[in-house]
NUFI-56600 format. One line per 5 residues: number of its first residue (from 1); their letters; for each residue x negated, y negated, z of N, C-alpha, C. Coordinates in pm, whole numbers, plus 50000, padded with zeros to 5 digits. Each point is the difference from the previous one (the first is absolute). Layout:
# NUFI-56600
NUM = A = X:Y:Z:X:Y:Z:X:Y:Z; ...
# end
This chain:
# NUFI-56600
1 = MSQDD = 86615:24218:56014:49995:50092:49888:49902:49952:49895; 49936:50096:49929:49902:49967:49898:50068:49954:49871; 49927:49919:49924:50051:49953:49872:50016:50116:49902; 49926:50107:50022:50007:50115:49911:50111:50098:50036; 50073:49974:50108:50104:50092:50042:50110:50010:49895
6 = LALLL = 50054:50119:49988:50106:50026:49903:50130:50034:50070; 50109:49968:49934:50131:50051:50037:50033:50112:49903; 50048:50111:50053:50037:50115:49918:50151:50014:50003; 50064:49990:49885:50144:50014:49990:50033:50138:49946; 50082:50074:50073:50037:50136:49961:50151:50007:49980
11 = RLNKS = 50039:50035:49879:50143:50006:49966:50057:50136:50040; 50106:49998:50080:50056:50123:50058:50143:50026:49954; 50034:49956:49882:50140:50002:49957:50067:50136:50014; 49928:50108:49969:50062:50133:50001:50013:50058:50140; 49921:49951:50094:49998:50058:50135:50074:49916:50103
16 = WHEGI = 50009:49869:49975:50061:49911:50098:50152:50001:49989; 50068:49981:50110:50147:49988:49999:50041:49915:50119; 50117:49941:49989:50053:49919:50110:50013:50085:50126; 49956:49945:50112:50010:50071:50126:49886:50094:50029; 49896:50002:49913:49886:50088:50024:49932:49961:50132
21 = SAEDL = 49956:50098:50074:49937:49973:50131:49861:49942:49980; 49951:49933:50103:49866:49941:49994:49893:50108:49982; 50021:50115:50065:49902:50110:49988:49996:50054:49857; 50118:50021:49942:50004:50054:49863:49945:49900:49900; 50027:49873:50021:49948:49898:49909:49848:49998:50004
26 = YEITR = 49944:50012:50119:49854:50005:50012:49943:50121:49927; 50063:50115:50016:49949:50123:49938:50003:49993:49849; 50107:49948:49941:50007:49995:49854:49911:49890:49943; 49962:49904:50085:49914:49892:49952:49853:50037:50008; 49962:50074:50099:49857:50021:50026:49935:50102:49907
31 = AWWVM = 50076:50092:49940:49938:50108:49922:50095:50047:49889; 49948:50054:49894:49861:50003:49951:49998:49927:49868; 49895:49921:49975:50000:49907:49887:49875:50019:49913; 50019:49983:49869:49887:50004:49906:49943:49859:49992; 49885:49980:50062:49938:49868:50002:49853:50013:50035
36 = SPANA = 49927:49895:49977:49856:49999:50023:49969:49994:50149; 49922:50095:50054:49958:49993:50140:49921:49873:50030; 49923:49952:49902:49922:49877:50022:50092:49881:50020; 50103:49989:49917:50096:49891:50017:50081:50015:50128; 50028:50125:50038:50078:50024:50121:49929:49945:50123
41 = QRVAR = 49867:50005:50001:49925:49951:50115:50014:49849:50017; 50043:49931:49896:50018:49855:50007:50143:49960:50035; 50089:50098:50012:50141:49970:50026:50021:49963:50147; 50053:49881:50025:50027:49953:50136:50147:50015:50037; 50088:49999:49898:50142:50017:50025:50060:50091:49891
46 = VLAVA = 50086:50091:50046:50073:50088:49908:50147:49964:50010; 50060:49964:49886:50139:49959:49997:50086:50111:49939; 50098:50045:50076:50095:50098:49949:50111:49926:49927; 50013:50029:49870:50093:49925:49914:50106:50095:49946; 50126:49959:50009:50110:50077:49942:50102:49903:49945
51 = GGIVR = 50045:50025:49877:50094:49908:49937:49942:49862:49978; 49866:49992:49992:49934:49872:49980:49983:49918:50126; 50046:50051:50115:49995:49926:50127:49902:50068:50096; 49921:49919:50070:49907:50053:50100:50080:50049:50121; 49988:50130:50032:50078:50059:50109:49920:50012:50130
56 = EVYQP = 49869:50018:49988:49915:50010:50119:49856:49969:49962; 49920:49965:50100:49859:49966:49977:49915:50074:50102; 49891:50060:49951:49912:50079:50088:49857:49947:49990; 49928:50019:50110:49857:49971:50003:49927:50133:50005; 49932:50039:49890:49933:50131:49997:49878:50002:50091
61 = ARWLA = 49985:50110:50074:49884:50017:50087:49892:50082:49932; 50042:50098:49922:49903:50081:49925:50070:50067:49883; 49920:50034:49898:50050:50068:49881:49944:50141:49998; 50078:50094:49952:49957:50139:49997:50051:50068:49874; 49924:50103:49960:50035:50076:49880:50118:50093:50030
66 = SPVEG = 50077:50027:49897:50116:50087:50016:49956:50144:50025; 50057:50066:50103:49971:50142:50023:50100:50091:49930; 50094:49941:49926:50107:50077:49937:49949:50061:49871; 50018:50131:49984:49957:50068:49879:50074:49945:49880; 49925:49965:49897:50058:49942:49881:50001:49849:50000
71 = LENRI = 49973:49939:50116:49996:49853:50011:49863:49953:50045; 49896:50078:49968:49866:49968:50047:49946:49869:49944; 50061:49950:49892:49953:49876:49939:50063:49877:50062; 50073:50016:50111:50070:49888:50062:49944:49969:50140; 50032:49882:50048:49957:49960:50133:50119:49939:50075
76 = GFEGV = 49985:49989:50132:50103:49939:50083:49934:49928:50116; 50080:49939:50084:49943:49924:50111:50070:50034:50131; 49932:49968:50109:50058:49999:50132:49992:49857:50051; 50108:49953:50061:49999:49862:50044:50117:49968:50091; 50024:49871:50018:50106:49952:50090:50078:49891:49928
81 = VASDR = 50118:49971:50052:50077:49888:49947:49922:49871:50025; 49988:49917:49897:49919:49878:50009:50065:49899:50094; 49916:49930:50074:50050:49901:50095:50063:49880:49930; 49959:49974:49875:50054:49887:49924:50104:50045:49898; 50068:50110:50026:50095:50057:49905:50109:49901:49961
86 = DRYIG = 50042:49913:50093:50109:49907:49972:49967:49904:49887; 49871:49984:49973:49957:49910:49892:50039:50056:49862; 50015:50135:49992:50023:50063:49872:50137:50068:49986; 50058:50045:50110:50125:50076:49996:50108:49920:49927; 50070:50068:49908:50109:49938:49927:49959:49924:49876
91 = RDVTH = 49869:49991:49975:49955:49925:49883:50028:50079:49873; 50046:49929:49897:50024:50062:49870:49870:49999:49920; 49950:50121:49969:49873:50012:49926:50022:50072:49867; 50122:49993:49950:50032:50069:49874:49907:49958:49888; 49966:49870:49996:49918:49948:49891:49857:50054:50001
96 = LFRQG = 49960:50064:50109:49863:50054:50007:49990:50140:49941; 50112:50058:49960:50000:50132:49937:50044:49985:49855; 49913:50045:49910:50030:49985:49857:50124:50079:49964; 50090:49937:49928:50125:50064:49960:49971:50123:49913; 50062:50112:50036:49982:50123:49924:49885:50085:50048
101 = SANPV = 49917:49949:50091:49885:50077:50049:50044:50098:50108; 49949:50123:49989:50032:50101:50101:49896:50004:50112; 49892:49924:49984:49894:50000:50102:50050:49927:50124; 50004:50066:50116:50054:49938:50121:49899:49919:50080; 49876:49989:49951:49894:49936:50077:49965:49864:49940
106 = RYLPL = 49988:49898:50088:49956:49866:49957:49904:49945:50105; 49895:49932:49950:49907:49927:50087:50026:49850:49984; 49971:49927:50104:50012:49854:49994:49907:49941:50105; 49923:49897:49965:49921:49934:50104:50092:49955:50113; 49965:50032:50122:50089:49972:50113:50027:49850:50013
111 = DALIE = 49900:49918:49972:50019:49855:50007:50107:49954:49903; 49999:50060:49880:50098:49961:49900:50141:50038:50044; 50011:50112:50066:50131:50043:50047:50050:49911:50114; 49908:49962:50090:50038:49914:50112:50043:49862:49952; 49924:49948:49907:50027:49865:49951:50107:49998:49892
116 = DAVSA = 50033:50121:49951:50094:50011:49889:49952:49915:49884; 49868:50007:49972:49938:49912:49901:49978:50073:49870; 50006:49923:49892:49972:50055:49868:49856:49969:49960; 49936:49909:50069:49867:49954:49961:49888:50077:50067; 50030:50119:50051:49896:50080:50065:49899:50047:49897
121 = PDPAA = 49873:50025:50040:49898:50050:49907:50044:50130:49935; 49954:50020:49877:50037:50120:49926:49952:50123:50076; 50089:50084:50053:49957:50114:50081:49944:50113:49917; 50025:49999:49869:49952:50111:49917:49848:50010:50005; 49933:49884:50016:49854:50001:50006:49949:50047:50134
126 = QFSSP = 50087:49999:50104:49956:50037:50133:50012:50149:50028; 50082:50069:49922:50027:50139:50027:49897:50091:49936; 49983:50119:50059:49908:50098:49943:50069:50086:49896; 50119:49958:49956:50077:50077:49904:49999:49931:49864; 49916:50045:49904:49997:49938:49868:50135:50010:49931
131 = RAEQL = 50027:49899:49917:50121:49997:49918:50128:49995:50083; 49991:49943:50120:50121:49979:50078:50085:49895:49929; 50131:50013:50010:50089:49909:49929:50051:49892:50094; 49974:49872:49963:50043:49890:50085:50147:49971:49977; 50070:49971:50110:50142:49971:49997:50022:49859:50055
136 = PDGAV = 50125:49952:49998:50025:49865:50051:49955:49983:50144; 49968:49875:50036:49959:49963:50136:49876:50073:50047; 49912:50039:49907:49873:50060:50038:50006:50145:50038; 50114:50067:49986:50009:50143:50031:49931:50081:49893; 49950:50117:50039:49930:50087:49907:50054:50141:50011
141 = EPGLL = 50032:50057:49886:50040:50141:49994:49875:50083:49973; 49973:50103:50082:49881:50083:49978:49994:50050:49856; 49880:49992:49940:49984:50044:49864:49995:50152:49988; 50001:50046:49876:50001:50145:49974:49878:50067:50062; 49884:49934:49990:49878:50060:50052:50009:50023:50150
146 = ERILP = 50056:49904:50073:50013:50016:50145:50093:50115:50035; 50102:50023:49918:50095:50108:50029:49942:50135:49964; 49912:50004:49899:49945:50127:49952:49880:50045:50082; 49914:49907:50041:49876:50038:50070:50024:50083:50126; 50099:49966:50086:50021:50087:50117:50038:50143:49961
151 = LLNAF = 50074:50014:49890:50037:50134:49955:49876:50077:49954; 49911:49932:49927:49877:50065:49956:49912:50037:50119; 49994:49913:50100:49922:50031:50119:50055:50121:50072; 50133:50012:50005:50061:50116:50064:49965:50128:49924; 49998:49992:49866:49960:50116:49921:49856:50039:50029
156 = ENDLL = 49913:49899:50009:49858:50028:50022:49976:50069:50134; 50088:49982:50096:49985:50062:50131:50067:50137:50009; 50054:50047:49888:50071:50128:49998:49911:50108:49938; 49976:50108:50073:49912:50106:49952:50053:50065:49874; 50131:50026:49996:50058:50065:49883:49983:49915:49875
161 = WAQSR = 50018:49869:50015:49981:49910:49886:49855:50004:49952; 49906:49999:50094:49859:50004:49962:49967:50128:49924; 50057:50113:50044:49974:50126:49933:50059:50004:49860; 50110:49929:49981:50070:50008:49871:49939:49911:49894; 49907:49913:50038:49946:49904:49904:49900:50061:49904
166 = AGQEL = 49938:50108:50038:49901:50063:49912:50050:50138:49959; 49983:50035:49875:50041:50131:49952:50148:50023:50018; 50082:49912:49938:50144:50007:50026:50061:50134:49964; 49959:50057:49888:50056:50130:49962:49964:50106:50103; 49876:49998:50047:49956:50093:50103:50081:49979:50127
171 = FHSNT = 50021:49875:50037:50076:49969:50121:50142:50053:49991; 50066:49976:49886:50138:50044:49986:50010:50152:49995; 49906:50065:49934:50002:50147:49995:49979:50058:50140; 49905:49945:50074:49976:50047:50136:50122:49980:50088; 50066:49887:49983:50119:49971:50082:50112:50099:49972
176 = IAWLI = 50027:50025:49872:50106:50094:49963:49968:50140:50052; 49876:50044:49979:49961:50134:50045:50009:50014:50151; 49956:49898:50071:50004:50005:50147:50144:50006:50052; 50086:49917:49943:50139:49998:50044:50068:50135:49980; 49981:50058:49882:50066:50127:49970:49942:50112:50086
181 = RKFPV = 49869:49997:50023:49937:50106:50080:50043:49991:50147; 50005:49878:50054:50030:49983:50141:50150:50003:50031; 50080:49953:49906:50143:49988:50025:50081:50059:49885; 49991:50132:49978:50067:50061:49885:50151:49986:50003; 50060:50010:50117:50147:49992:50008:50050:49858:49973
186 = PCARL = 49948:49896:50072:50044:49864:49969:49968:49958:49856; 49898:50063:49940:49960:49961:49864:50070:50084:49894; 50107:50068:50037:50071:50083:49903:50049:49918:49881; 50042:49876:50027:50048:49916:49890:49887:49957:49907; 49882:49978:50059:49883:49969:49916:49965:50119:49913
191 = LGLLG = 50003:50119:50059:49976:50121:49920:50104:50011:49889; 50125:49973:50035:50106:50007:49899:49978:49902:49887; 49946:49883:50032:49970:49902:49897:49891:50050:49907; 49895:50056:50058:49887:50047:49920:50036:50125:49919; 50077:50091:50060:50034:50124:49930:50130:49997:49925
196 = ATCYE = 50073:49887:50008:50127:49985:49931:50098:50111:50037; 49998:50039:50127:50092:50102:50048:50021:49979:50150; 50082:50084:50060:50027:49989:50144:49919:50104:50076; 49924:49956:50101:49917:50091:50080:50052:50011:50143; 50129:49990:50020:50055:50014:50134:49968:50137:50057
201 = GVSQV = 49965:50003:50128:49967:50126:50066:49854:50035:49995; 49922:49929:49921:49856:50027:49992:49932:49938:50122; 49937:50083:50080:49934:49952:50122:49848:50011:49993; 49950:50067:49898:49855:50016:49986:49960:49962:49858; 49901:49913:49990:49955:49953:49870:49848:50005:49997
206 = GVWRE = 49947:50067:49900:49855:49999:49978:49962:49881:49914; 49898:49924:50043:49958:49881:49927:49849:50002:49984; 49953:49977:49878:49856:49994:49972:49969:49868:49930; 49890:49937:50039:49954:49877:49935:49877:50031:49917; 50000:49946:49876:49887:50014:49909:49963:50148:49981
211 = RRHLD = 50097:50085:49985:49974:50141:49973:49972:50016:49851; 49878:50038:49968:49958:50013:49860:50031:49872:49921; 49975:49886:50062:50019:49868:49939:50147:49962:49981; 50091:50074:50059:50140:49962:49999:50028:49914:50123; 50066:49886:49980:50016:49903:50110:50069:50063:50121
216 = IVIDP = 50120:50055:49981:50073:50063:50110:50066:50127:49948; 49980:50109:50071:50066:50127:49969:50090:50034:50118; 50128:50022:49972:50099:50019:50107:50074:50131:49980; 50004:50080:50106:50071:50128:49997:50107:50002:50108; 50127:49967:49965:50108:50017:50096:50023:50151:50019
221 = VGASP = 49949:50054:50110:49997:50145:50020:50142:50056:49996; 50017:50101:49912:50129:50066:49986:50098:49928:49912; 49956:49892:49934:50091:49925:49914:49930:49964:49869; 50077:49970:49901:49948:49961:49869:50084:49883:49948; 49942:49921:49908:49868:50014:49939:49888:49948:50091
226 = KIVVE = 49879:50046:49973:49881:49946:50066:49964:49868:49931; 49910:49924:50061:49975:49864:49950:49850:49974:49989; 49962:49940:49889:49864:49948:49982:50015:49851:49968; 49934:49915:50079:50011:49856:49982:49870:49946:49942; 50012:49928:49890:49887:49927:49945:50033:49852:50013
231 = NKLYS = 49929:49932:50090:50028:49862:50034:49948:49907:49891; 50090:49927:49936:49961:49909:49892:50054:49859:50027; 49982:49952:50123:50052:49869:50034:49927:49888:49925; 49872:50019:49972:49921:49893:49942:49931:50040:49869; 50047:50106:49938:49946:50037:49870:50110:50066:49919
236 = VPYPA = 49977:50011:49872:50101:50052:49908:49979:50150:49980; 50104:50082:50022:49986:50144:49976:50003:50029:49850; 49928:50104:49959:50006:50039:49859:50017:50151:49994; 50072:50050:49899:50037:50142:49994:49883:50095:50008; 49888:49966:49936:49886:50092:50000:49949:50025:50141
241 = QLSNY = 49998:49895:50082:49953:50017:50138:50094:50091:50077; 50130:49980:49984:50096:50083:50071:49992:50144:49953; 49979:50019:49871:49989:50136:49948:49876:50070:50054; 49891:49926:50017:49879:50060:50056:50021:50049:50141; 50087:49934:50075:50026:50043:50137:50068:50136:50005
246 = NAHPL = 50063:50040:49891:50073:50128:50000:49908:50119:50022; 49873:49983:49967:49907:50113:50013:49955:50023:50143; 50030:49906:50090:49954:50015:50138:50085:50104:50074; 49936:50097:50066:50077:50097:50080:50063:49932:50121; 50119:50044:50033:50073:49944:50112:50018:50105:50108
251 = PWSPH = 50018:49959:50126:50006:50097:50110:50108:50106:49982; 50112:49963:49943:50111:50094:49986:50000:50071:49865; 49913:49957:49909:49999:50058:49866:49862:49983:49939; 49903:50083:50041:49861:49980:49959:49973:50022:49852; 50087:50072:49930:49973:50032:49858:50112:49953:49910
256 = HGEAA = 50064:49889:50037:50120:49959:49927:49970:49944:49862; 49894:49918:49987:49966:49942:49871:50076:49874:49964; 50115:49977:50061:50077:49879:49976:50052:49950:50135; 50036:49870:50006:50048:49947:50128:50091:49880:49976; 50085:49976:50094:50081:49876:50001:49922:49895:50076
261 = VVRLL = 49990:49881:49945:49921:49895:50060:50089:49880:50029; 49990:49946:50122:50073:49880:50038:49908:49881:49984; 50045:49900:49928:49923:49877:49984:50067:49891:50082; 49924:49938:50092:50053:49888:50078:49979:49873:49919; 50113:49937:49961:49993:49881:49917:50087:49891:50061
266 = PGKRR = 49948:49879:50021:50081:49893:50058:50110:49958:49904; 50120:49979:50056:50109:49947:49920:50082:50101:49925; 49958:50127:49996:50076:50102:49928:50119:50047:50082; 50109:50031:49934:50118:50047:50071:50053:50128:49937; 49916:50077:49937:50050:50123:49941:49922:50119:50054
271 = CLSPT = 50069:50110:50020:49939:50122:50046:50040:50112:49905; 49905:50066:49941:50027:50111:49909:49982:50129:50076; 50105:50074:50017:49993:50125:50074:49922:50103:49922; 49898:50063:50058:49920:50099:49928:50075:50131:49980; 50116:50014:50059:50072:50128:49989:50117:49995:49905
276 = TAPIG = 50060:49881:49979:50123:49998:49923:50003:49902:49885; 49928:49888:50010:50012:49898:49897:49913:50033:49880; 50054:49987:49877:49919:50024:49880:49887:49900:49989; 49892:50042:49937:49885:49911:49983:50040:49880:49916; 49957:49882:50046:50030:49878:49925:50136:49943:50028
281 = QPRQY = 50081:50066:50084:50132:49949:50034:50009:49984:50152; 49956:49887:50052:49998:49981:50146:50141:49998:50058; 50015:50063:50114:50127:49998:50072:50002:49879:50092; 50111:49928:50004:50011:49879:50082:50042:50034:50143; 49931:49938:50096:50035:50011:50141:50015:49859:50054
286 = PDRPA = 50114:49933:49976:50012:49859:50037:49992:49974:50150; 50025:50102:50083:49997:49979:50144:49862:50020:50059; 49902:50035:49919:49865:50022:50050:49919:49871:49988; 49916:49967:50098:49915:49881:49988:49892:50020:49896; 49947:49887:49949:49896:50009:49899:49876:50064:50060
291 = AATVE = 49943:50101:49934:49877:50057:50051:49935:50095:49902; 50071:50097:49946:49930:50110:49935:50065:50041:49870; 49918:50054:49913:50047:50064:49878:49939:50139:49996; 50081:50102:49978:49949:50136:49992:49993:50038:49854; 49884:50041:49954:49981:50033:49859:49970:50149:49986
296 = RHPPV = 50069:50066:49909:49981:50144:49982:49928:50027:49870; 49909:50095:50004:49927:50041:49881:50028:50148:49974; 50049:50036:49882:50032:50140:49973:49873:50084:49988; 50008:50133:50027:50118:50066:50057:50013:49969:50149; 50120:50024:50056:50023:49974:50142:49913:50090:50084
301 = PAMHR = 49926:49946:50098:49909:50082:50080:50074:50098:50091; 49928:50103:50038:50055:50095:50098:49988:49938:50137; 50108:49949:50052:49996:49930:50129:50084:50073:50104; 50024:50126:49979:50076:50081:50096:50136:49938:50028; 50073:49967:49892:50131:49938:50017:50099:50104:50052
# end
């Protein structure tokens, strides 16, 4: 074995139990872990640890990225039970895990683990993970950077994430419009959130993007109220701007002169119904998720109620 070889200790406290089969122990040990692929290539032995005791030892043959949706930032291995497993089985390695730490991953120079030595070279300088935290007997807990970088790499490989990075307001408006246009029935609750009413039974919804400079115009066919969305996720709305939108003709009311406007604001939990709530007195909807505020400007528009 090389002097640079690492032992990887994986804590399995939540998954391991007395009487677990060899097959199940292998499966819960091999996948999926947040760790550096570069450091993984140096791992010669993987130790399955539960209750501070080494339960099994594996020799990894290859490392692979997680194919599980939502776990793209993790990796796992394929391997076999190590031929020298008896050297490690039953060893108490509690002291190699920092008390109170939830991180289940630890690296250790394999030589230090074999010799059970405290005088091993500082492994923090050998790892490609900056700011790794050194523990007793030369063990190292992966640093924050090593845990975060795989997640960022997974984001960079995701098309939806790449699209959302530029023009966030445009991205969110397009997403809302597309969802409502393509899936009007499943999106009934989203419509209800935006319109502050119930749109059950509505199967056809007209949706326009950037119609006369209005972000989203929504017509739940055969139902009221209609909805105009002005997306303000990254800017502050002001009354004059909203009032100017009232002059824009709408598909269901071309000569109305006034309109109800929905402002998308992060963190807001109030919805003002354009049909019943007095101006300036928002109605509370505690069961609705944070998303929208509906603002009414007198007189009430002709919306075919």
